[in-house]
C-alpha positions in Angstrom: 11.4 14.7 -1.9 15.0 14.7 -3.1 14.1 13.0 -6.3 11.3 15.6 -6.9 13.8 18.4 -6.3 16.2 16.9 -8.9 13.4 16.4 -11.4 12.1 20.0 -11.1 15.6 21.5 -11.4 16.2 19.5 -14.5 12.9 20.4 -16.1 11.9 23.9 -14.9 14.8 25.8 -13.3 16.3 28.0 -16.1 17.0 31.2 -14.2 18.2 32.2 -10.7 14.7 33.3 -9.8 13.4 29.8 -10.7 15.8 28.3 -8.2 14.8 30.8 -5.6 11.1 29.9 -6.2 11.9 26.2 -5.9 13.9 26.7 -2.6 11.0 28.8 -1.1 8.4 26.1 -2.0 10.0 23.2 0.0 7.8 22.3 3.0 7.9 19.4 5.3 6.8 18.3 8.8 8.5 15.5 10.8 7.4 14.5 14.3 10.5 12.6 15.5 13.8 14.5 16.2 16.3 12.2 14.4 14.3 11.9 11.1 13.8 15.7 11.2 17.5 16.3 11.5 18.2 13.8 8.7 15.6 15.4 6.5 17.1 18.9 7.0 20.6 17.5 6.3 19.4 15.8 3.2 17.8 19.0 1.9 21.2 20.9 2.4 23.0 18.1 0.6 20.5 18.5 -2.3 21.1 22.2 -2.6 18.4 23.7 -0.4 20.6 26.2 1.3 18.3 27.2 4.2 15.6 24.5 4.6 13.5 26.5 7.1 10.4 25.0 5.6 11.2 21.6 7.2 9.7 21.9 10.7 9.8 19.7 13.7 6.2 19.1 14.5 3.2 16.7 14.3 1.1 17.2 11.1 -1.9 15.9 13.0 -1.7 18.5 15.8 -3.5 21.2 13.8 -7.3 21.1 14.3 -9.1 20.0 11.1 -11.5 22.9 11.3 -8.7 25.4 10.8 -7.8 24.1 7.4 -9.1 26.6 4.8 -9.0 27.1 1.1 -5.4 28.5 1.1 -4.2 25.3 2.7 -5.7 22.9 0.2 -3.6 21.4 -2.6 -4.0 19.8 -6.0 -2.0 16.6 -5.5 -1.0 14.5 -2.5 1.3 11.5 -2.8 2.2 10.0 0.6 3.1 6.9 2.6 1.7 8.1 5.9 2.8 6.4 9.2 0.8 3.3 10.0 0.7 0.7 12.7 1.2 3.4 15.4 -0.9 5.3 17.9 -0.9 9.0 18.5 -0.5 10.6 22.0 -3.6 11.4 24.0 -5.4 14.5 22.8 -4.4 14.5 19.1 -7.8 12.9 18.2 -9.6 15.9 19.6 -8.4 17.9 16.5 -10.8 15.8 14.4 -14.6 15.6 14.3 -16.1 13.3 16.9 -17.1 10.6 14.3 -13.4 10.2 13.4 -11.7 10.4 16.8 -9.2 7.7 17.1 -5.5 7.4 18.1 -4.6 5.3 15.1 -2.3 7.3 12.9 -3.2 5.9 9.5 -7.0 6.6 10.0 -6.3 10.2 11.1 -4.0 10.8 8.1 -6.7 9.5 5.7 -9.2 12.0 7.1 -6.7 14.8 6.9 -5.7 14.0 3.3 -9.3 14.1 2.1 -9.7 17.5 3.9 -6.4 18.9 2.4 -7.4 18.2 -1.2 -9.0 20.9 -3.4 -12.1 20.0 -5.4 -10.7 17.9 -8.3 -7.5 17.3 -6.3 -5.9 13.9 -6.7 -4.2 11.6 -4.2 -2.2 8.4 -4.1 -1.8 7.0 -0.6 -0.1 3.9 0.7 -2.2 2.2 3.4 -2.2 -1.2 5.2 -4.7 -4.0 4.7 -6.1 -3.1 8.2 -7.6 0.1 6.8 -9.4 -1.8 4.1 -11.2 -4.4 6.3 -11.3 -2.5 9.6 -14.6 -1.7 11.3 -15.9 1.0 13.7 -14.2 4.3 13.1 -12.4 2.8 10.1 -15.8 2.1 8.5 -16.8 5.8 9.0 -13.5 7.0 7.5 -14.0 4.8 4.4 -17.6 6.0 4.1 -16.4 9.6 4.1 -13.7 8.8 1.6 -16.2 7.1 -0.8 -18.8 9.8 -0.5 -16.5 12.8 -0.9 -14.0 11.3 -3.4 -13.9 8.9 -6.3 -11.8 6.0 -5.1 -11.2 4.7 -8.6 -8.3 2.3 -8.0 -6.7 0.2 -5.3 -3.4 -1.5 -6.2 -2.9 -4.4 -3.9 0.8 -4.9 -3.2 2.4 -8.2 -2.4 4.1 -9.2 0.8 7.5 -7.8 1.7 7.3 -4.4 0.0 8.6 -2.7 3.1 10.8 -5.6 4.3 12.7 -5.7 6.6 11.0 -2.8 8.4 7.5 -4.3 8.5 5.8 -7.3 7.1 2.4 -5.6 7.0 0.6 -6.0 3.6 -0.1 -2.7 1.9 -2.1 -1.1 -0.8 -2.0 2.1 -2.9 -5.3 4.0 -3.0 -5.9 6.4 -5.9 -8.7 8.9 -5.5 -10.0 12.2 -6.7 -12.0 14.6 -4.6 -15.3 16.1 -5.6 -17.1 13.1 -7.1 -18.7 10.1 -5.3 -17.4 6.6 -5.9 -19.5 4.5 -8.2 -17.1 1.6 -8.6 -13.6 0.6 -7.5 -11.1 -1.1 -9.7 -8.6 -3.5 -7.9 -5.3 -4.5 -9.4 -3.3 -7.3 -7.7 0.4 -6.4 -8.3 2.4 -9.6 -9.1 5.9 -10.5 -8.1 8.4 -10.2 -11.0 9.3 -13.5 -12.7 11.3 -15.8 -10.3 10.7 -13.7 -7.2 8.8 -15.0 -4.2 9.3 -12.0 -1.9 11.2 -8.7 -1.5 14.0 -7.8 0.9 16.3 -5.0 1.7 18.8 -6.2 -0.9 16.1 -7.1 -3.5 13.5 -4.4 -3.2 10.6 -3.6 -5.4 11.7 -1.7 -8.6 9.8 1.1 -10.2 9.9 -0.8 -13.6 7.6 -3.4 -12.1 4.7 -1.0 -12.3 4.9 -1.0 -16.1 2.1 -3.7 -16.1 -0.2 -1.2 -14.2 0.7 1.6 -16.6 -0.2 -0.5 -19.7 -3.5 -1.6 -18.0 -4.4 1.9 -16.6 -5.8 3.5 -19.7 -7.6 0.5 -21.1 -9.2 -1.0 -18.0 -10.6 -4.5 -18.3 -10.8 -7.5 -16.1 -7.8 -9.8 -16.2 -6.4 -12.4 -13.8 -4.9 -9.5 -11.9 -7.7 -6.9 -12.2 -11.4 -6.7 -11.2 -14.0 -4.2 -10.2 -16.6 -3.8 -7.5 -19.6 -1.5 -7.6 -20.5 0.8 -4.7 -23.7 -1.1 -3.8 -21.7 -4.3 -3.3 -19.2 -2.3 -1.1 -22.1 -0.9 1.0 -23.4 -4.5 1.4 -20.0 -5.5 2.7 -20.1 -2.7 5.3 -17.5 -0.7 3.4 -15.0 -3.6 3.7 -12.6 -3.0 0.8 -10.6 -6.1 1.4 -12.0 -7.8 -1.7 -10.4 -11.1 -2.8 -9.5 -11.5 -6.5 -12.4 -13.4 -8.1 -10.3 -14.0 -11.2 -7.5 -15.8 -9.4 -7.1 -19.5 -10.1 -9.4 -21.5 -7.9 -7.5 -23.6 -5.2 -9.4 -26.8 -4.5 -9.0 -27.9 -0.9 -9.7 -31.7 -0.7 -11.3 -33.5 2.2 -8.6 -34.1 4.9 -9.8 -37.7 5.5 -9.5 -38.5 1.8 -6.0 -36.9 1.7 -4.9 -39.0 4.7 -6.3 -42.2 3.2 -4.5 -41.5 -0.1 -1.3 -40.9 1.8 -1.6 -44.2 3.6 -2.2 -46.0 0.3 0.8 -44.4 -1.3 2.9 -45.1 1.7 1.9 -48.8 1.5 2.7 -48.9 -2.2 6.1 -47.3 -1.6 6.9 -49.9 1.1 6.0 -52.8 -1.3 8.2 -51.3 -4.0 11.1 -50.9 -1.5 10.7 -54.6 -0.4 10.6 -55.8 -4.0 13.7 -53.7 -4.9 15.6 -55.2 -1.9 14.6 -58.7 -3.0 15.8 -58.1 -6.6 19.2 -56.7 -5.4 19.6 -59.6 -2.9 19.0 -62.1 -5.7 21.5 -60.3 -7.9 24.2 -60.3 -5.3 23.7 -64.1 -4.6 24.1 -64.9 -8.3 27.3 -63.0 -8.5 28.7 -64.8 -5.4 
């Protein structure tokens, strides 16, 4: 949010009334007391004089049926909480088909509801959302029937290290049109990297490869697409492996063990021969 405020100020704030409009537009909801306090403090540091729009509450506590046209928005970009469970009763704010205590599932339903027709979203979600069954399947079916889920960027391990090792994805979708096919892009590590860490995090420049690919979509070793019929056959499992990745051949374990024994025997013979040659050389020098 702080980065967005800085960008808007630099681009759009030309007069005092522009600054007043910006300050009045800041909204936020935080469930936990300490992060709420930190967020309010951060807003003050970034020039939001009275950040009364940052409230201490649970976004999921509002019944879904109360969301009306005036609440819907054009764009949602979010990394909702995942891996956690909501307190008893929160699930009752949602239709019976989507009642769960898993935070990520509830947020995905909420995001779809909060978008206007033609509204766009980019949402970070864990692998579990992609392959999960039961209520997760119904949530994904809703998403694909009410929105065009056009792209899933599959992120590598360690993006959120050291806070969590859960593998994540960025889902891009637009409300108001059914999904016909989903493009997948497997984000690679930068050259020389094998993981991310707190001191070596993912950098925004790494997404230049997706930006170059985005407007000229074609299958590559990192990109592939899956039609909606195939997704339905998979029971709405969106955890689709990259079919263009190099094939890893797994040999017969018995053959590998036999080869190991042969090579171990050959190495022993070479070692004995080397010892004999060295011994003969030492005897000649003596």
